Gaussian input, Z-matrix of N, CA and C with variables (Angstrom, degrees):
# hf/3-21g

backbone

0 1
 N
 C     1     B1
 C     2     B2     1     A1
 N     3     B3     2     A2     1     D1
 C     4     B4     3     A3     2     D2
 C     5     B5     4     A4     3     D3
 N     6     B6     5     A5     4     D4
 C     7     B7     6     A6     5     D5
 C     8     B8     7     A7     6     D6
 N     9     B9     8     A8     7     D7
 C    10    B10     9     A9     8     D8
 C    11    B11    10    A10     9     D9
 N    12    B12    11    A11    10    D10
 C    13    B13    12    A12    11    D11
 C    14    B14    13    A13    12    D12
 N    15    B15    14    A14    13    D13
 C    16    B16    15    A15    14    D14
 C    17    B17    16    A16    15    D15
 N    18    B18    17    A17    16    D16
 C    19    B19    18    A18    17    D17
 C    20    B20    19    A19    18    D18
 N    21    B21    20    A20    19    D19
 C    22    B22    21    A21    20    D20
 C    23    B23    22    A22    21    D21
 N    24    B24    23    A23    22    D22
 C    25    B25    24    A24    23    D23
 C    26    B26    25    A25    24    D24
 N    27    B27    26    A26    25    D25
 C    28    B28    27    A27    26    D26
 C    29    B29    28    A28    27    D27
 N    30    B30    29    A29    28    D28
 C    31    B31    30    A30    29    D29
 C    32    B32    31    A31    30    D30
 N    33    B33    32    A32    31    D31
 C    34    B34    33    A33    32    D32
 C    35    B35    34    A34    33    D33
 N    36    B36    35    A35    34    D34
 C    37    B37    36    A36    35    D35
 C    38    B38    37    A37    36    D36
 N    39    B39    38    A38    37    D37
 C    40    B40    39    A39    38    D38
 C    41    B41    40    A40    39    D39
 N    42    B42    41    A41    40    D40
 C    43    B43    42    A42    41    D41
 C    44    B44    43    A43    42    D42
 N    45    B45    44    A44    43    D43
 C    46    B46    45    A45    44    D44
 C    47    B47    46    A46    45    D45
 N    48    B48    47    A47    46    D46
 C    49    B49    48    A48    47    D47
 C    50    B50    49    A49    48    D48
 N    51    B51    50    A50    49    D49
 C    52    B52    51    A51    50    D50
 C    53    B53    52    A52    51    D51
 N    54    B54    53    A53    52    D52
 C    55    B55    54    A54    53    D53
 C    56    B56    55    A55    54    D54
 N    57    B57    56    A56    55    D55
 C    58    B58    57    A57    56    D56
 C    59    B59    58    A58    57    D57
 N    60    B60    59    A59    58    D58
 C    61    B61    60    A60    59    D59
 C    62    B62    61    A61    60    D60
 N    63    B63    62    A62    61    D61
 C    64    B64    63    A63    62    D62
 C    65    B65    64    A64    63    D63
 N    66    B66    65    A65    64    D64
 C    67    B67    66    A66    65    D65
 C    68    B68    67    A67    66    D66
 N    69    B69    68    A68    67    D67
 C    70    B70    69    A69    68    D68
 C    71    B71    70    A70    69    D69
 N    72    B72    71    A71    70    D70
 C    73    B73    72    A72    71    D71
 C    74    B74    73    A73    72    D72
 N    75    B75    74    A74    73    D73
 C    76    B76    75    A75    74    D74
 C    77    B77    76    A76    75    D75
 N    78    B78    77    A77    76    D76
 C    79    B79    78    A78    77    D77
 C    80    B80    79    A79    78    D78
 N    81    B81    80    A80    79    D79
 C    82    B82    81    A81    80    D80
 C    83    B83    82    A82    81    D81
 N    84    B84    83    A83    82    D82
 C    85    B85    84    A84    83    D83
 C    86    B86    85    A85    84    D84
 N    87    B87    86    A86    85    D85
 C    88    B88    87    A87    86    D86
 C    89    B89    88    A88    87    D87
 N    90    B90    89    A89    88    D88
 C    91    B91    90    A90    89    D89
 C    92    B92    91    A91    90    D90
 N    93    B93    92    A92    91    D91
 C    94    B94    93    A93    92    D92
 C    95    B95    94    A94    93    D93
 N    96    B96    95    A95    94    D94
 C    97    B97    96    A96    95    D95
 C    98    B98    97    A97    96    D96
 N    99    B99    98    A98    97    D97
 C   100   B100    99    A99    98    D98
 C   101   B101   100   A100    99    D99
 N   102   B102   101   A101   100   D100
 C   103   B103   102   A102   101   D101
 C   104   B104   103   A103   102   D102
 N   105   B105   104   A104   103   D103
 C   106   B106   105   A105   104   D104
 C   107   B107   106   A106   105   D105
 N   108   B108   107   A107   106   D106
 C   109   B109   108   A108   107   D107
 C   110   B110   109   A109   108   D108
 N   111   B111   110   A110   109   D109
 C   112   B112   111   A111   110   D110
 C   113   B113   112   A112   111   D111
 N   114   B114   113   A113   112   D112
 C   115   B115   114   A114   113   D113
 C   116   B116   115   A115   114   D114
 N   117   B117   116   A116   115   D115
 C   118   B118   117   A117   116   D116
 C   119   B119   118   A118   117   D117
 N   120   B120   119   A119   118   D118
 C   121   B121   120   A120   119   D119
 C   122   B122   121   A121   120   D120
 N   123   B123   122   A122   121   D121
 C   124   B124   123   A123   122   D122
 C   125   B125   124   A124   123   D123
 N   126   B126   125   A125   124   D124
 C   127   B127   126   A126   125   D125
 C   128   B128   127   A127   126   D126
 N   129   B129   128   A128   127   D127
 C   130   B130   129   A129   128   D128
 C   131   B131   130   A130   129   D129
 N   132   B132   131   A131   130   D130
 C   133   B133   132   A132   131   D131
 C   134   B134   133   A133   132   D132
 N   135   B135   134   A134   133   D133
 C   136   B136   135   A135   134   D134
 C   137   B137   136   A136   135   D135
 N   138   B138   137   A137   136   D136
 C   139   B139   138   A138   137   D137
 C   140   B140   139   A139   138   D138
 N   141   B141   140   A140   139   D139
 C   142   B142   141   A141   140   D140
 C   143   B143   142   A142   141   D141
 N   144   B144   143   A143   142   D142
 C   145   B145   144   A144   143   D143
 C   146   B146   145   A145   144   D144
 N   147   B147   146   A146   145   D145
 C   148   B148   147   A147   146   D146
 C   149   B149   148   A148   147   D147
 N   150   B150   149   A149   148   D148
 C   151   B151   150   A150   149   D149
 C   152   B152   151   A151   150   D150
 N   153   B153   152   A152   151   D151
 C   154   B154   153   A153   152   D152
 C   155   B155   154   A154   153   D153
 N   156   B156   155   A155   154   D154
 C   157   B157   156   A156   155   D155
 C   158   B158   157   A157   156   D156
 N   159   B159   158   A158   157   D157
 C   160   B160   159   A159   158   D158
 C   161   B161   160   A160   159   D159
 N   162   B162   161   A161   160   D160
 C   163   B163   162   A162   161   D161
 C   164   B164   163   A163   162   D162
 N   165   B165   164   A164   163   D163
 C   166   B166   165   A165   164   D164
 C   167   B167   166   A166   165   D165
 N   168   B168   167   A167   166   D166
 C   169   B169   168   A168   167   D167
 C   170   B170   169   A169   168   D168
 N   171   B171   170   A170   169   D169
 C   172   B172   171   A171   170   D170
 C   173   B173   172   A172   171   D171
 N   174   B174   173   A173   172   D172
 C   175   B175   174   A174   173   D173
 C   176   B176   175   A175   174   D174
 N   177   B177   176   A176   175   D175
 C   178   B178   177   A177   176   D176
 C   179   B179   178   A178   177   D177
 N   180   B180   179   A179   178   D178
 C   181   B181   180   A180   179   D179
 C   182   B182   181   A181   180   D180
 N   183   B183   182   A182   181   D181
 C   184   B184   183   A183   182   D182
 C   185   B185   184   A184   183   D183
 N   186   B186   185   A185   184   D184
 C   187   B187   186   A186   185   D185
 C   188   B188   187   A187   186   D186
 N   189   B189   188   A188   187   D187
 C   190   B190   189   A189   188   D188
 C   191   B191   190   A190   189   D189
 N   192   B192   191   A191   190   D190
 C   193   B193   192   A192   191   D191
 C   194   B194   193   A193   192   D192
 N   195   B195   194   A194   193   D193
 C   196   B196   195   A195   194   D194
 C   197   B197   196   A196   195   D195
 N   198   B198   197   A197   196   D196
 C   199   B199   198   A198   197   D197
 C   200   B200   199   A199   198   D198
 N   201   B201   200   A200   199   D199
 C   202   B202   201   A201   200   D200
 C   203   B203   202   A202   201   D201
 N   204   B204   203   A203   202   D202
 C   205   B205   204   A204   203   D203
 C   206   B206   205   A205   204   D204
 N   207   B207   206   A206   205   D205
 C   208   B208   207   A207   206   D206
 C   209   B209   208   A208   207   D207
 N   210   B210   209   A209   208   D208
 C   211   B211   210   A210   209   D209
 C   212   B212   211   A211   210   D210
 N   213   B213   212   A212   211   D211
 C   214   B214   213   A213   212   D212
 C   215   B215   214   A214   213   D213
 N   216   B216   215   A215   214   D214
 C   217   B217   216   A216   215   D215
 C   218   B218   217   A217   216   D216
 N   219   B219   218   A218   217   D217
 C   220   B220   219   A219   218   D218
 C   221   B221   220   A220   219   D219
 N   222   B222   221   A221   220   D220
 C   223   B223   222   A222   221   D221
 C   224   B224   223   A223   222   D222
 N   225   B225   224   A224   223   D223
 C   226   B226   225   A225   224   D224
 C   227   B227   226   A226   225   D225
 N   228   B228   227   A227   226   D226
 C   229   B229   228   A228   227   D227
 C   230   B230   229   A229   228   D228
 N   231   B231   230   A230   229   D229
 C   232   B232   231   A231   230   D230
 C   233   B233   232   A232   231   D231
 N   234   B234   233   A233   232   D232
 C   235   B235   234   A234   233   D233
 C   236   B236   235   A235   234   D234
 N   237   B237   236   A236   235   D235
 C   238   B238   237   A237   236   D236
 C   239   B239   238   A238   237   D237
 N   240   B240   239   A239   238   D238
 C   241   B241   240   A240   239   D239
 C   242   B242   241   A241   240   D240
 N   243   B243   242   A242   241   D241
 C   244   B244   243   A243   242   D242
 C   245   B245   244   A244   243   D243
 N   246   B246   245   A245   244   D244
 C   247   B247   246   A246   245   D245
 C   248   B248   247   A247   246   D246
 N   249   B249   248   A248   247   D247
 C   250   B250   249   A249   248   D248
 C   251   B251   250   A250   249   D249
 N   252   B252   251   A251   250   D250
 C   253   B253   252   A252   251   D251
 C   254   B254   253   A253   252   D252
 N   255   B255   254   A254   253   D253
 C   256   B256   255   A255   254   D254
 C   257   B257   256   A256   255   D255
 N   258   B258   257   A257   256   D256
 C   259   B259   258   A258   257   D257
 C   260   B260   259   A259   258   D258
 N   261   B261   260   A260   259   D259
 C   262   B262   261   A261   260   D260
 C   263   B263   262   A262   261   D261
 N   264   B264   263   A263   262   D262
 C   265   B265   264   A264   263   D263
 C   266   B266   265   A265   264   D264
 N   267   B267   266   A266   265   D265
 C   268   B268   267   A267   266   D266
 C   269   B269   268   A268   267   D267
 N   270   B270   269   A269   268   D268
 C   271   B271   270   A270   269   D269
 C   272   B272   271   A271   270   D270
 N   273   B273   272   A272   271   D271
 C   274   B274   273   A273   272   D272
 C   275   B275   274   A274   273   D273
 N   276   B276   275   A275   274   D274
 C   277   B277   276   A276   275   D275
 C   278   B278   277   A277   276   D276
 N   279   B279   278   A278   277   D277
 C   280   B280   279   A279   278   D278
 C   281   B281   280   A280   279   D279
 N   282   B282   281   A281   280   D280
 C   283   B283   282   A282   281   D281
 C   284   B284   283   A283   282   D282
 N   285   B285   284   A284   283   D283
 C   286   B286   285   A285   284   D284
 C   287   B287   286   A286   285   D285
 N   288   B288   287   A287   286   D286
 C   289   B289   288   A288   287   D287
 C   290   B290   289   A289   288   D288

   B1=1.3987
   B2=1.5473
   B3=1.1757
   B4=1.5316
   B5=1.5179
   B6=1.3199
   B7=1.5087
   B8=1.4001
   B9=1.3858
   B10=1.4846
   B11=1.6338
   B12=1.2420
   B13=1.4703
   B14=1.4114
   B15=1.2964
   B16=1.3849
   B17=1.5061
   B18=1.2943
   B19=1.4365
   B20=1.5093
   B21=1.3948
   B22=1.5009
   B23=1.4934
   B24=1.4716
   B25=1.3910
   B26=1.5761
   B27=1.2830
   B28=1.5090
   B29=1.4864
   B30=1.2077
   B31=1.4989
   B32=1.5255
   B33=1.3945
   B34=1.4932
   B35=1.5401
   B36=1.4686
   B37=1.3910
   B38=1.6354
   B39=1.3249
   B40=1.5390
   B41=1.5504
   B42=1.2716
   B43=1.3785
   B44=1.5064
   B45=1.2867
   B46=1.3927
   B47=1.6385
   B48=1.2725
   B49=1.6073
   B50=1.5491
   B51=1.3430
   B52=1.5276
   B53=1.4052
   B54=1.3799
   B55=1.4529
   B56=1.4867
   B57=1.2660
   B58=1.5120
   B59=1.5099
   B60=1.3948
   B61=1.5540
   B62=1.4640
   B63=1.3561
   B64=1.4950
   B65=1.5270
   B66=1.4305
   B67=1.3888
   B68=1.5420
   B69=1.3161
   B70=1.4533
   B71=1.5514
   B72=1.3620
   B73=1.4846
   B74=1.6037
   B75=1.2811
   B76=1.4655
   B77=1.5090
   B78=1.3599
   B79=1.4094
   B80=1.4613
   B81=1.2478
   B82=1.4692
   B83=1.5562
   B84=1.2727
   B85=1.5093
   B86=1.6486
   B87=1.3849
   B88=1.5238
   B89=1.5070
   B90=1.3741
   B91=1.4465
   B92=1.4650
   B93=1.3577
   B94=1.5285
   B95=1.5784
   B96=1.3848
   B97=1.2999
   B98=1.4893
   B99=1.2942
   B100=1.4047
   B101=1.5515
   B102=1.4028
   B103=1.4813
   B104=1.4588
   B105=1.3284
   B106=1.5846
   B107=1.6341
   B108=1.3109
   B109=1.5094
   B110=1.5721
   B111=1.3930
   B112=1.3763
   B113=1.5139
   B114=1.3250
   B115=1.4512
   B116=1.4690
   B117=1.3912
   B118=1.4620
   B119=1.5250
   B120=1.3604
   B121=1.4246
   B122=1.5658
   B123=1.4137
   B124=1.5198
   B125=1.6048
   B126=1.2821
   B127=1.4887
   B128=1.4993
   B129=1.3990
   B130=1.4488
   B131=1.5787
   B132=1.2961
   B133=1.4099
   B134=1.4611
   B135=1.4003
   B136=1.4363
   B137=1.4756
   B138=1.3767
   B139=1.3418
   B140=1.6367
   B141=1.2838
   B142=1.3714
   B143=1.5418
   B144=1.3240
   B145=1.4813
   B146=1.5065
   B147=1.3566
   B148=1.4644
   B149=1.4703
   B150=1.2358
   B151=1.5706
   B152=1.5240
   B153=1.2526
   B154=1.5871
   B155=1.4578
   B156=1.2859
   B157=1.5215
   B158=1.6273
   B159=1.3040
   B160=1.4206
   B161=1.5239
   B162=1.3612
   B163=1.5989
   B164=1.5771
   B165=1.3038
   B166=1.4827
   B167=1.5967
   B168=1.3834
   B169=1.4046
   B170=1.5858
   B171=1.3664
   B172=1.4262
   B173=1.5717
   B174=1.3093
   B175=1.5376
   B176=1.4163
   B177=1.3588
   B178=1.3640
   B179=1.5497
   B180=1.3114
   B181=1.4412
   B182=1.4757
   B183=1.2257
   B184=1.4280
   B185=1.4608
   B186=1.4426
   B187=1.3722
   B188=1.4165
   B189=1.2452
   B190=1.4733
   B191=1.4386
   B192=1.2941
   B193=1.4752
   B194=1.4957
   B195=1.2915
   B196=1.5926
   B197=1.5027
   B198=1.3716
   B199=1.5182
   B200=1.5877
   B201=1.2558
   B202=1.4693
   B203=1.4580
   B204=1.3212
   B205=1.4887
   B206=1.5391
   B207=1.2610
   B208=1.5264
   B209=1.5686
   B210=1.3837
   B211=1.4813
   B212=1.5567
   B213=1.3410
   B214=1.4936
   B215=1.5237
   B216=1.2935
   B217=1.5817
   B218=1.6834
   B219=1.2008
   B220=1.3935
   B221=1.5519
   B222=1.2779
   B223=1.4156
   B224=1.6096
   B225=1.2974
   B226=1.5212
   B227=1.6100
   B228=1.3971
   B229=1.3421
   B230=1.5182
   B231=1.2008
   B232=1.4942
   B233=1.5085
   B234=1.2499
   B235=1.5684
   B236=1.5405
   B237=1.3308
   B238=1.3804
   B239=1.5134
   B240=1.2786
   B241=1.4161
   B242=1.6118
   B243=1.2957
   B244=1.4736
   B245=1.5488
   B246=1.3772
   B247=1.5188
   B248=1.5465
   B249=1.3017
   B250=1.4424
   B251=1.6421
   B252=1.3668
   B253=1.4823
   B254=1.5295
   B255=1.3785
   B256=1.4659
   B257=1.4956
   B258=1.1861
   B259=1.5067
   B260=1.6521
   B261=1.3340
   B262=1.4273
   B263=1.5325
   B264=1.3075
   B265=1.5180
   B266=1.6100
   B267=1.3705
   B268=1.3504
   B269=1.5714
   B270=1.3023
   B271=1.4260
   B272=1.5691
   B273=1.2175
   B274=1.5292
   B275=1.4596
   B276=1.3156
   B277=1.4402
   B278=1.4732
   B279=1.2266
   B280=1.4657
   B281=1.5720
   B282=1.3100
   B283=1.5627
   B284=1.5764
   B285=1.3242
   B286=1.4312
   B287=1.4462
   B288=1.3506
   B289=1.5041
   B290=1.4501
   A1=111.05
   A2=118.80
   A3=122.43
   A4=112.43
   A5=118.49
   A6=122.02
   A7=112.72
   A8=115.76
   A9=118.71
   A10=101.57
   A11=115.37
   A12=127.82
   A13=104.07
   A14=127.21
   A15=124.10
   A16=109.56
   A17=123.78
   A18=127.38
   A19=112.41
   A20=115.68
   A21=122.27
   A22=103.42
   A23=110.62
   A24=125.82
   A25=105.60
   A26=112.56
   A27=120.97
   A28=113.52
   A29=118.36
   A30=126.59
   A31=105.77
   A32=114.55
   A33=119.83
   A34=104.69
   A35=114.17
   A36=114.23
   A37=103.02
   A38=111.41
   A39=114.83
   A40=109.76
   A41=120.02
   A42=129.92
   A43=108.85
   A44=122.42
   A45=126.63
   A46=111.92
   A47=110.26
   A48=119.10
   A49=109.24
   A50=124.08
   A51=121.22
   A52=111.84
   A53=112.09
   A54=122.60
   A55=109.51
   A56=120.74
   A57=126.52
   A58=109.09
   A59=112.20
   A60=114.99
   A61=110.23
   A62=112.21
   A63=114.95
   A64=110.79
   A65=121.12
   A66=124.77
   A67=108.36
   A68=113.98
   A69=114.59
   A70=105.39
   A71=114.51
   A72=121.10
   A73=108.86
   A74=114.57
   A75=121.48
   A76=111.30
   A77=115.17
   A78=121.80
   A79=117.07
   A80=118.49
   A81=131.11
   A82=109.52
   A83=120.12
   A84=120.11
   A85=105.86
   A86=106.43
   A87=119.35
   A88=112.44
   A89=114.09
   A90=123.40
   A91=104.84
   A92=115.92
   A93=118.49
   A94=104.36
   A95=119.49
   A96=125.18
   A97=114.70
   A98=123.94
   A99=130.12
   A100=110.53
   A101=113.76
   A102=115.12
   A103=105.26
   A104=115.15
   A105=123.01
   A106=100.49
   A107=108.28
   A108=108.58
   A109=110.66
   A110=117.43
   A111=123.03
   A112=114.91
   A113=116.20
   A114=120.94
   A115=102.47
   A116=116.32
   A117=118.95
   A118=101.96
   A119=111.76
   A120=126.20
   A121=105.40
   A122=114.98
   A123=113.20
   A124=102.48
   A125=111.55
   A126=121.80
   A127=104.10
   A128=109.17
   A129=123.61
   A130=113.25
   A131=116.41
   A132=126.95
   A133=109.22
   A134=125.17
   A135=122.94
   A136=112.66
   A137=122.96
   A138=122.49
   A139=106.57
   A140=116.01
   A141=121.25
   A142=118.49
   A143=114.18
   A144=118.63
   A145=110.64
   A146=116.11
   A147=118.49
   A148=118.81
   A149=115.55
   A150=119.50
   A151=111.22
   A152=115.75
   A153=120.67
   A154=106.37
   A155=111.56
   A156=125.76
   A157=107.68
   A158=120.26
   A159=118.35
   A160=118.04
   A161=110.96
   A162=111.43
   A163=103.92
   A164=122.30
   A165=118.10
   A166=112.83
   A167=118.03
   A168=121.09
   A169=106.21
   A170=116.57
   A171=115.97
   A172=112.96
   A173=113.38
   A174=114.87
   A175=120.03
   A176=119.05
   A177=129.94
   A178=113.40
   A179=115.07
   A180=120.02
   A181=115.03
   A182=119.92
   A183=129.64
   A184=109.74
   A185=118.25
   A186=128.99
   A187=108.89
   A188=120.27
   A189=127.48
   A190=112.02
   A191=119.13
   A192=122.28
   A193=111.95
   A194=111.23
   A195=116.81
   A196=102.08
   A197=106.42
   A198=114.52
   A199=114.49
   A200=118.76
   A201=122.54
   A202=105.97
   A203=117.32
   A204=120.94
   A205=108.27
   A206=117.89
   A207=126.30
   A208=108.09
   A209=111.30
   A210=119.78
   A211=105.47
   A212=118.97
   A213=117.29
   A214=114.26
   A215=111.54
   A216=113.94
   A217=103.49
   A218=122.82
   A219=124.48
   A220=115.22
   A221=120.40
   A222=119.41
   A223=105.32
   A224=108.34
   A225=116.22
   A226=109.90
   A227=114.73
   A228=121.14
   A229=114.25
   A230=118.48
   A231=123.47
   A232=111.87
   A233=115.98
   A234=123.20
   A235=102.78
   A236=114.93
   A237=122.73
   A238=117.54
   A239=129.68
   A240=130.11
   A241=106.78
   A242=114.01
   A243=121.29
   A244=104.86
   A245=113.66
   A246=114.11
   A247=105.29
   A248=110.52
   A249=123.23
   A250=108.74
   A251=113.40
   A252=119.57
   A253=102.32
   A254=111.08
   A255=119.86
   A256=108.83
   A257=129.08
   A258=127.17
   A259=98.96
   A260=122.53
   A261=119.89
   A262=114.57
   A263=114.95
   A264=119.30
   A265=106.96
   A266=116.60
   A267=123.31
   A268=110.81
   A269=118.61
   A270=118.57
   A271=109.12
   A272=118.86
   A273=118.86
   A274=108.92
   A275=116.15
   A276=124.49
   A277=117.90
   A278=118.96
   A279=125.59
   A280=118.66
   A281=110.53
   A282=118.87
   A283=101.46
   A284=113.85
   A285=118.07
   A286=114.92
   A287=123.96
   A288=125.27
   A289=108.31
   D1=121.96
   D2=172.45
   D3=-74.96
   D4=128.03
   D5=-177.98
   D6=-92.66
   D7=138.62
   D8=-176.78
   D9=-135.55
   D10=168.31
   D11=177.10
   D12=-141.83
   D13=64.63
   D14=-170.17
   D15=-120.99
   D16=131.36
   D17=171.42
   D18=-66.75
   D19=128.64
   D20=179.73
   D21=-131.97
   D22=161.65
   D23=170.70
   D24=-96.13
   D25=131.95
   D26=175.75
   D27=-124.27
   D28=139.02
   D29=176.57
   D30=-109.86
   D31=130.75
   D32=-175.70
   D33=-117.78
   D34=159.54
   D35=171.46
   D36=-164.49
   D37=171.08
   D38=176.63
   D39=-71.28
   D40=130.12
   D41=173.56
   D42=-131.68
   D43=120.93
   D44=179.89
   D45=46.05
   D46=46.53
   D47=177.74
   D48=75.15
   D49=2.09
   D50=173.50
   D51=-119.41
   D52=143.62
   D53=177.22
   D54=-81.80
   D55=116.03
   D56=-171.00
   D57=-150.18
   D58=161.24
   D59=175.89
   D60=-65.61
   D61=144.06
   D62=175.57
   D63=-123.01
   D64=-12.52
   D65=177.04
   D66=-163.67
   D67=155.24
   D68=179.93
   D69=-144.72
   D70=156.61
   D71=-176.89
   D72=-117.92
   D73=117.37
   D74=177.31
   D75=-127.00
   D76=126.17
   D77=-174.03
   D78=49.14
   D79=46.71
   D80=176.73
   D81=68.50
   D82=22.83
   D83=177.82
   D84=-133.07
   D85=130.45
   D86=-178.54
   D87=-86.88
   D88=134.48
   D89=-177.84
   D90=-116.60
   D91=133.79
   D92=177.84
   D93=-100.13
   D94=127.53
   D95=176.13
   D96=-78.84
   D97=120.40
   D98=-173.67
   D99=-92.33
   D100=-31.19
   D101=-175.77
   D102=-157.89
   D103=144.96
   D104=173.57
   D105=-105.25
   D106=112.64
   D107=-175.36
   D108=-83.38
   D109=-31.96
   D110=171.38
   D111=-157.89
   D112=166.54
   D113=-179.16
   D114=-146.92
   D115=144.55
   D116=174.78
   D117=-160.77
   D118=173.29
   D119=-177.88
   D120=-113.68
   D121=134.60
   D122=176.04
   D123=-128.81
   D124=156.27
   D125=174.44
   D126=-119.94
   D127=129.46
   D128=175.38
   D129=-55.93
   D130=154.29
   D131=172.33
   D132=-71.32
   D133=63.75
   D134=-172.02
   D135=-61.83
   D136=-20.65
   D137=-169.15
   D138=-88.25
   D139=-7.10
   D140=172.33
   D141=-97.45
   D142=-24.24
   D143=-178.84
   D144=-85.65
   D145=-20.33
   D146=-175.73
   D147=67.68
   D148=10.04
   D149=-175.38
   D150=-149.81
   D151=161.83
   D152=177.50
   D153=-82.57
   D154=150.48
   D155=177.06
   D156=-48.57
   D157=136.89
   D158=176.95
   D159=-54.38
   D160=-23.65
   D161=-179.85
   D162=-85.37
   D163=5.17
   D164=175.49
   D165=93.22
   D166=-4.78
   D167=-177.78
   D168=-77.54
   D169=120.38
   D170=178.10
   D171=-61.87
   D172=-38.73
   D173=179.09
   D174=-84.40
   D175=-7.62
   D176=-179.94
   D177=54.48
   D178=41.69
   D179=-179.53
   D180=-75.53
   D181=151.11
   D182=-178.24
   D183=-151.03
   D184=149.16
   D185=169.34
   D186=-84.12
   D187=136.14
   D188=175.18
   D189=-114.92
   D190=133.02
   D191=170.15
   D192=-124.13
   D193=131.84
   D194=172.57
   D195=-106.27
   D196=117.60
   D197=-177.45
   D198=-124.00
   D199=162.91
   D200=168.32
   D201=-106.54
   D202=136.08
   D203=-171.91
   D204=-145.54
   D205=152.95
   D206=172.84
   D207=-136.67
   D208=146.65
   D209=-178.73
   D210=-56.36
   D211=141.08
   D212=171.54
   D213=-67.06
   D214=-23.80
   D215=-173.89
   D216=-92.65
   D217=10.99
   D218=176.28
   D219=101.87
   D220=147.79
   D221=180.00
   D222=145.79
   D223=-172.45
   D224=-172.54
   D225=-88.24
   D226=148.16
   D227=174.78
   D228=-65.32
   D229=157.37
   D230=172.02
   D231=-146.54
   D232=173.31
   D233=178.07
   D234=-117.87
   D235=132.41
   D236=-177.65
   D237=-130.73
   D238=145.45
   D239=171.14
   D240=-103.35
   D241=120.39
   D242=178.20
   D243=-115.83
   D244=133.95
   D245=175.71
   D246=-123.08
   D247=150.76
   D248=-178.31
   D249=-129.30
   D250=113.28
   D251=177.34
   D252=-71.29
   D253=161.31
   D254=176.31
   D255=-62.82
   D256=-15.06
   D257=-173.61
   D258=-90.28
   D259=-6.96
   D260=174.14
   D261=103.68
   D262=-13.52
   D263=-178.06
   D264=-73.98
   D265=147.86
   D266=-174.52
   D267=-123.16
   D268=146.49
   D269=178.30
   D270=-142.13
   D271=153.46
   D272=169.03
   D273=-85.66
   D274=128.14
   D275=177.08
   D276=-100.21
   D277=-24.88
   D278=176.19
   D279=-170.15
   D280=163.44
   D281=-179.30
   D282=-134.72
   D283=124.11
   D284=170.76
   D285=-87.18
   D286=133.95
   D287=-178.90
   D288=-91.24

């Protein structure tokens, strides 16, 4: 997996009774999420950083989604890790080749 730390725009909606991401925009290109493979919550290594999360979260927790997505204008599927901080901001964490 290639690691990234890139701010992205994410659109969410209700899917099968759960509020989850349905598409995201990266580098001015929209990707439609076809499947959410997994979702979990991670806590940052706050003891290593020596500071509080920029969003003010002492624990630096974020929701992480591993999703399968395809560009809306056509192209190949990919697997992406998207992370949402508790403040609501989203970022791309990784892309699986």
